[in-house]
C-alpha positions in Angstrom: -13.2 -8.3 32.4 -11.8 -10.9 30.4 -12.7 -11.4 26.8 -12.3 -14.1 23.8 -10.9 -11.1 21.8 -7.9 -12.0 24.5 -7.4 -14.9 22.7 -6.8 -13.2 19.1 -3.0 -13.2 19.2 -2.4 -17.1 19.4 -5.6 -17.7 17.4 -3.7 -15.2 14.8 -0.4 -17.0 14.9 -2.3 -20.3 13.9 -3.6 -18.4 10.5 -0.2 -17.0 9.8 0.6 -19.8 7.7 -2.6 -19.7 6.0 -2.5 -16.0 5.4 1.0 -16.3 3.7 -0.2 -18.8 1.5 -3.3 -16.7 0.2 -0.8 -13.4 -0.1 0.8 -15.9 -2.2 -2.1 -16.5 -4.2 -3.1 -13.0 -4.9 -6.0 -13.0 -2.3 -7.2 -9.7 -0.5 -8.3 -8.2 2.4 -11.1 -7.2 0.7 -12.1 -10.7 -0.9 -12.5 -12.3 2.6 -14.2 -9.8 4.1 -16.8 -9.6 1.1 -16.7 -13.8 1.1 -17.1 -13.6 5.3 -20.6 -11.7 4.2 -21.9 -13.6 1.6 -21.4 -16.6 3.5 -23.0 -15.3 6.8 -26.2 -14.4 4.8 -26.6 -17.5 3.3 -26.1 -19.4 6.5 -28.4 -17.0 8.3 -31.1 -17.3 5.1 -31.1 -21.3 5.2 -31.5 -21.0 9.0 -34.6 -18.3 9.1 -36.3 -20.1 6.2 -36.4 -23.4 8.2 -36.7 -21.9 12.0 -40.2 -20.7 11.6 -41.7 -23.9 10.9 -42.4 -25.7 14.0 -42.1 -29.4 11.3 -38.6 -28.5 10.7 -35.9 -29.8 11.9 -33.9 -27.7 14.0 -30.6 -29.3 13.3 -30.5 -27.0 10.7 -28.5 -24.5 13.5 -25.8 -26.5 13.6 -25.1 -24.2 10.8 -25.1 -21.2 12.5 -22.9 -23.3 15.4 -20.1 -24.3 12.8 -20.1 -21.2 11.0 -19.4 -18.8 13.9 -15.7 -20.1 14.3 -15.3 -20.2 10.5 -16.2 -16.4 10.5 -13.8 -15.5 13.5 -11.3 -16.6 11.5 -12.2 -15.2 7.9 -12.5 -11.8 10.5 -8.7 -12.7 11.9 -7.4 -13.5 8.3 -8.8 -10.1 6.5 -7.1 -8.5 9.5 -3.9 -10.0 8.9 -3.9 -9.7 5.1 -4.5 -5.7 5.0 -1.8 -4.9 8.1 0.9 -7.2 7.8 0.7 -7.4 3.7 0.2 -3.9 3.7 -3.2 -4.3 2.1 -5.0 -1.6 4.8 -7.2 1.0 2.3 -10.1 2.8 3.1 -12.4 1.2 1.3 -11.4 -1.8 3.4 -11.6 0.1 6.9 -15.8 0.6 5.5 -15.9 -3.4 4.9 -14.8 -4.5 8.0 -16.9 -2.8 9.9 -20.1 -2.8 7.5 -19.8 -6.2 6.7 -19.3 -7.6 10.3 -22.9 -5.6 11.6 -24.7 -7.0 9.2 -23.9 -10.4 9.2 -24.8 -10.1 12.6 -28.0 -8.5 12.0 -28.4 -11.4 9.6 -27.7 -14.1 12.3 -29.5 -13.1 14.8 -32.7 -13.5 12.9 -33.2 -16.9 12.9 -33.3 -17.1 16.5 -36.6 -14.6 16.8 -38.0 -17.0 14.6 -38.0 -20.2 16.4 -41.8 -21.2 17.1 -42.6 -20.0 20.5 -39.9 -17.1 20.4 -39.8 -14.2 22.2 -38.8 -11.4 19.7 -38.0 -8.7 21.7 -34.4 -9.8 23.7 -33.5 -10.9 20.4 -33.9 -7.2 18.6 -32.7 -5.7 21.6 -29.4 -7.8 21.9 -29.4 -6.4 18.2 -29.5 -3.2 18.7 -27.1 -3.1 21.6 -24.6 -4.7 19.0 -24.9 -2.1 16.9 -24.8 0.1 19.6 -21.3 -1.1 21.2 -19.6 -1.5 18.1 -20.9 2.0 16.9 -19.0 3.3 20.1 -15.8 1.2 19.4 -15.8 2.9 15.8 -16.2 6.2 17.7 -12.7 5.7 19.6 -10.6 6.9 16.8 -12.9 10.3 16.9 -12.3 11.3 19.9 -8.2 10.8 19.6 -8.6 7.0 20.9 -7.9 3.8 19.2 -10.8 1.5 18.1 -12.1 0.1 20.9 -12.9 -3.8 21.8 -13.9 -4.1 25.4 -15.4 -6.9 26.3 -17.3 -9.0 28.4 -19.5 -8.8 25.6 -17.7 -7.9 22.1 -17.5 -9.2 18.7 -15.8 -12.5 19.4 -17.6 -12.9 22.4 -20.9 -13.0 20.9 -20.0 -15.1 17.9 -18.7 -17.7 20.9 -22.2 -17.0 22.9 -24.3 -17.1 19.7 -22.6 -20.4 18.5 -23.2 -22.3 21.7 -26.9 -21.5 22.1 -27.4 -22.7 17.9 -25.1 -25.8 19.1 -27.9 -26.1 22.3 -30.4 -25.5 20.0 -29.8 -28.0 17.2 -29.4 -30.7 19.8 -32.7 -30.1 21.5 -31.3 -28.8 24.9 -33.2 -25.4 25.1 -36.2 -24.4 25.5 -38.0 -20.8 24.4 -37.1 -19.3 27.7 -33.8 -20.1 28.1 -33.2 -18.3 24.4 -35.0 -15.5 25.6 -32.7 -15.3 28.7 -29.6 -15.7 27.0 -30.2 -12.9 24.9 -31.1 -11.0 27.5 -27.9 -11.4 29.5 -26.3 -10.5 26.4 -27.8 -7.3 26.6 -26.9 -6.4 30.0 -23.4 -7.5 29.1 -23.1 -5.2 25.5 -24.0 -2.3 28.3 -21.0 -3.0 30.8 -19.1 -3.2 27.2 -20.9 0.0 26.2 -19.4 1.9 29.5 -15.9 0.2 29.2 -15.2 1.3 25.8 -16.4 5.0 26.6 -14.7 5.4 29.5 -11.6 3.8 28.4 -11.8 5.8 25.2 -12.0 8.9 26.7 -8.9 7.9 29.4 -6.9 6.9 26.6 -8.2 10.3 24.6 -7.2 12.1 27.9 -3.6 10.4 28.5 -2.8 11.4 24.6 -3.5 15.0 25.1 -1.5 14.9 28.3 1.3 13.1 27.1 1.6 15.4 24.2 0.7 18.8 26.0 3.7 17.4 28.3 5.9 17.1 24.6 4.9 20.3 23.4 6.2 22.2 26.9 9.2 20.0 26.7 10.0 21.6 23.1 9.2 24.8 24.6 11.6 24.7 27.3 14.2 23.0 25.0 14.0 26.2 22.2 13.9 28.8 25.4 17.3 27.1 26.7 18.5 27.6 23.3 17.7 30.9 22.8 19.4 31.7 26.6 22.1 30.4 25.4 22.4 32.2 21.5 21.5 35.3 23.9 24.7 34.5 25.8 27.3 34.3 23.4 25.8 37.3 21.7 26.5 38.6 24.6 29.9 37.4 25.0 30.6 38.3 21.5 30.0 41.9 21.8 
């Protein structure tokens, strides 16, 4: 199934000139990752403080709608700095995954605090997001790559949450619509979970089969060389 993640190469192409400038100014991938986390917490905190107040303007949700595309850009930039400019570190790998999960959790909270809101679907979607990303991270543990399969991966969630926040800010939605969106996200994340587990296992099995085939070929080559050596020794005698 299609996913926003499929557009990542084009998005990265647009950001590459900016990434080069940041690299030239000594900005590190880890600094970008931490900046995205802090800004996510700030946005989530500001919106959460107003969300529970029935007299407060719902316009504050516009901050989430504006921030999420920028956050996607931050996520792309830190990855490009790490991969393309030799900044990959073990600490960076931890920060990349953990900061994204913390940001997701923080940005979900304001939706559960709305007056007449239904917190359960928001909580279920948050737990599903954590599980789906954990399944993706487990790919390397079984011999596969880090899995990003959709249809409701990290980028897809950002798009849906951003559009939902925009609808709330413009007064175009209601509590039951918000709840329905989060239930739908949870259902699609369940599909994503299945895809990541099945495709991760398939990728790992393919890798093991290729490795066995390569080992068999090397074994045949060694046997052939041994036979040639034996034949030569026989002729020499």
